[in-house]
N, C-alpha and C positions, 0 to 999 in steps of 0.2 A: 554373605553374598557380595559379588563384585559390584562396585559402584558403577552406575550407568550414567553417562552424560548425553544420551540420545534416546528420546522416547521411542523412535522408530526401532532402534537396536534392541531396546527392552522388549518391545512387542514381538520382534522376531525370535528372541530367546524364549519367551513364553509360549509362542506357537510351536517352536521346536520341541519343547518339553511335552506339550500336549500330544503332539504327533508321535513322539518316540517313546512315551511312557516315562514314569518317574524312575530315577536311578536307584539302584540298591544301596545297601549300607557301604559307605566309604567309596561309592562310585563317583567319578568325575567325568566331565565332558571336556574334550580337547577342543582346540580352536577350530578344527574341521568338523566338529559336531559328533565325532565318534565317542562311544561310551567305553570306559575302561573299568572293569570290576576288579578291585584289589582285595576285597574282603569276603569274597565268596557269595555275595548277595545276588539275588536274581536280577537279571537285566531285561527280562521279557515282560515286565509289567505285572506279573502274577503275584498273588498274595497267599500267605499261609494262614492257618487258623489262628496261630499265635499273633500274626500281624493284625488280624481283624478283631481280636478280643477287646473288651472294654478297657482292660488294663495294659494294653499293648504299649511298649515303650515308644516315646516320640523321639525320633532321630532327626537331627538338623543336618542337612546335606549342603555341601559346597558345590556350586555349579559354576564352572569357568566357561563362559561363552566366547572367549577370545577377546582380543583387543577391540575397543569400540572403533567404528569406522571413522576415517578422517573426514573433515568438512569438505564437501564437494565444492570445487571452485567453479563459479559461473563462467562459461566459455565466452569471455568478453575481454578485449584488450583495454577498454575504457574503464575508468574508475566510477563506481556508482554506489549509492547507499539509499536505503529506504527504511522508514520506521513502520512497523506493523503491529506493535503492541505498546500501550494498552489499546490502541485503535489503529486501524489502517486508514482512517479518514484524516482530514487535516487538523482535527481537534477532537477533544473529548472532555467529559467532566469526571472529576475524581473526588471521592470523599476521603480525606486524610491529609496528612502533612508531608507525604513523600510519594514518589512514583518511580517505578522501574520501567525503562524502555527496552524494547527488543526489536529485532528486524533482521534484514539481510543486506549483504553488500556484494558487489562483483568487481572483477578486475584484481590486479595485484595490490592488495592493501598492506601498507606498512605501519599505519597508526590511525587511531580513532579517538576523538574527544567529544564531550558534550558541553554545551553552554546554555545556561538558564538565565533569562531576563524576566524579572517580575514586573508587576504593574507600576512599581516605583522607578524602574529603570536600573535596578541593581543587578549586577552581573556575578554569576558564580559558575565555575568551570570544574571539570573533572575528566578523568581518562576512562576509556573503554578498552577492554582487551580485544585486539583486532581479530576478526573472524568473519567468514562469509555468512555465518549465522551467529549473531552477536546479541549480548544482553548487557545492559549497564547495571551498576550498583544502584542503591536507593538514591534518588535525587530529591532534595528537600524543595517543597513548593510553598509559596506564600498565598494568603487569601486573595482571591481575584484571579486575574489572568497571568499565566506563566508561559512564555514562549521558550521552547527548548529546541536547540539546534544540535544535530549530530553531524560531525564532519569526518570524512574518511580521506586519508592522504595516500597517494600512490607514488610510483617512481617519478623522480624529477619534481617532486613537490606538487603534482597535480592533485587538486582537491575537489571532492564532491560533497554536497551538503543537502540534508533534508531537515524539516522542522515540523513540530506539532504544537498546537496551542492547548495547554492544559488549564482548565478553569476549575476552581474548587467549588464544591457543593456540600452543604451540611449533611445531606442524606445520600446514601448510595442509590441513585436513581438509574444507574446503568449508562451505557454508551448511547445516549439520546442524540439523534441527528435530525435537524430541521430540514424539511423538504420544501422547495419552492418550484412551482410549475406555472408557466414554462421557465426554463433556466436562462432566458435571454429576453432583452427588449430591443426595439429598434429606436435609434436616436431620434428625439423629437416627436415620438408617437406615444400616446397614452395606451396602456395595455393592462388588462386585469391579471394580477398575480395571485395564485392560491398558495397559501402556506399551510402546512400540516405537520403535526408532531405527535408521535405515538409515545405515550407515557404508561407503560404497563404496570409499574410498581411505584410505591411511595405515597404518603398522604399529602397530596398537593391541594392547593386552593384553586378550585375550578374557575373562580371569578377573577383570578389574577394570573392568567397565562397570556402574556403580552408579546407582541412582535415589535422589535425596534429596528430602525435603520442605523447602521454603524459604519465605521471606517475599517480599514484592514487590520487595525489594532484592537478592534472591538469597542471603540468609544462611540457614543451616540453622536450623530451628525444631524439629526432632525428632531424637532419637538413633537412630531406626530407619533403617537403610539397606537397600534392597531390590536384589537382584541381577538383572541382565539378561543373558540368555544367547542364544547362536545355536546351540543343540545339538538343537533339535527334541524335547526330552525333558520339559520342565517344564510341559507342558500349555498354555502360552501361546505358545511359539515354534513356529511351524508347520513350517518347513523348516530343517534344519541346513545351515550353510554358505552361506546366501543373503545374508549381510552385514546381516540385519535382527535386531537384538538386542531381545529381548522379555522381559517379566516381568509377573506379576500380583500384585496386592496387594488385600486386603480393607481398606477404609478407611471410617471413620465420623467425622463431625464434627457436633456438636450445634448450632452456631450458623450462621445464614445468613451467607454472605460467600464471597469467593474463597480458594482455596488454590493454591499454586504448587509445581510439580515441576521438577527439572532433572537431567540425567544428568552424571555425572563419568566422564571417559574417561581412562584411564591410557595414556600414550604413552612412548616411550623416553626423552624428555627432560623429562617433567613431566606435568601434569594439564591437560586441556581440559574446560571446562564449557559445556554447551549453553545456548542461550537458555531463558528460563522458559516453562513451559507452564501456563496457567491452567485450573483446574477450578472451576466455580461450585457452591456449595452453596445450594440454594433450598428454599423450602417447597413442599409439594404444594398445588396450586391446587384447593381444594374449591369446590363450587358456591356456597356462601355468600360466599366470598372473591371469586369471579368476579363475582357480582351486585354486591358492594360496589364493585369497580373499575369496573364498567359504570355504576353510578349516579354515580360521580365524573366520568366522562367526559360523561355526560348533563348534569350540573350545569354543567360547563364550557361545554358547547354552549349551554345556556340563558343563561349569562352573556354569551356572545358575541352571541346574538340580541337581548338586551335593549339592547345599545349599538350594535353593528354597526361595520364599518370596522376600521381599525387599532386603535382604542381597544378595540373588542370583542375582538380577538385578545389584547390584553394583559389584559383582564378574564378571559378564559378561562384564560390562563396563571396568573393569580393564584389562580383558583379551584382549579386543580390543585395549586398550591404549598400552599394551605391544607389540602388533603387529604393532604399529606405526600409528594407526588411531586416529583421533579426535572423541570422542564418547560422546553421551548424553543419559541419561536415562529418560524415561517417566514412573514415578511410577504410575500415574493414569491409564494409558492405557496398562501397562504390556508390554513394548517393549524397545528395545535398538537401537539407531541410531549409524551409524559409517560412518565417512568421511575419506576415505583412502588417502594417500599422492598423488596418481596418479589421484585424482579427482573423483573416483568412490564412490557413495553413497550407503551404504548397510543398511539393517534393519533386525532385528530379532523380530518376533512376539512371545511373551511368555504369551499369554492370557490363562486364565483358561478354563478348559473344560466346554463347554456350551456357550461360547462367540463366536461371529463371529470372524473369523481369529484365532481360537484356533489352536494348533499345528496339529490337525488331519484334518483341513479344507483344501480346495483346495488352492494351492499356488497362490499368486497374488490377493487374494480377500480381502485384508486388508483395502481397501479404498472404499469410495463411493463418487460419484460426485453429488453435489447439484447444480442445475441450479436455481438461485434465481434472477428473473428479468433479468437485464442486466449483472449480476455478475456471476462468476463461482467460486465456493469454493470447494476445495478438502479437505474433512474432514478426518484427520488422527486420528480417534477415533474408537476403536473396539466396543464400546457400542452406537455408534451414531445411530439415527433413520433411517429408510429406506425411509423416505419421507421428504417433505418440511414443515411439521407441528411441528417438535420437537423444543425444546427450542433453540438449537444452530442455526438452520436455521432461526428462527424468529429473533434472535439477529443479525445475519449477515445481514439480510435484512433491519435493521434500517438505516436511512439516515445518 
């Protein structure tokens, strides 16, 4: 059989054989799917009494489905990379001494590398074969937390990077993810947070599922430890025995910024720690602050209109940076993003007349939702198609 490096391509081959019928003796399939009978065998899928007998000879056929398809290139000029395996979240637990990463990248990629930093700060690196659907080799991990970065390099040395926090666990409990509701607090105000964790598998100690407050590296920053229970009695756990461990905590933080939580799970052979869950502490957005942010966006738009073109986009970006915002320019799609210090995300559409989301269009119509199978993609592209048949949608739909 021809070696396949694409599950999708393999599935297409199998479906083609099911629809066309099995080939006869010495039959092969050409790249265009047509059958060629060279040994006089039947190609109509019929069988003879000799074929159906209990002592019928088993014949091994060779099926040539043509060359596997090339990796589709994401239609983007910018370089980007994302990790999607072993988890698409920011972290996961792994039972074992090594892990393989996989994911996707877009833009013109010329090189890819991974870097692993363990809990002792020790660095280890390796190479990844570049591709828009990529997979690393085995990466050794140490007990505790291991931060793994994947970097993709494009033309001119432009680099994009993504990371995942891998924590080791003595037992394979699966990709457990802690949930915190709500996902934000207001600075200086006490608010009740509800934590929940679904543990479907594994012999865990139900009396030792604990919630810790940690920093961005997973280290404890508070002596307070909060219990999580599956008893349906503590006011936060709804149903006893449903494998959802829950807890509530009143929390208050004065300063704006992120805080992190993680659950510690006691098992028979040690402790497992979940990936971090981030909760943002933000300021309440008053009307005066909202007007100030709006004025900053209007000033940036005026800076663009005074110059125009790509230089105008850079002038708009500089205006926002002067206002204290972190800003990014999208030259392909004629827009500027701004992330203000208080956490508010703003955007200016500077599309040409005739494009969707042009300056004269209805405000708020700059994005389109694409529902693609079980995935949902929010396409931030002014020239994106209106349906699920355009190139971007088809690319996102790839496995």
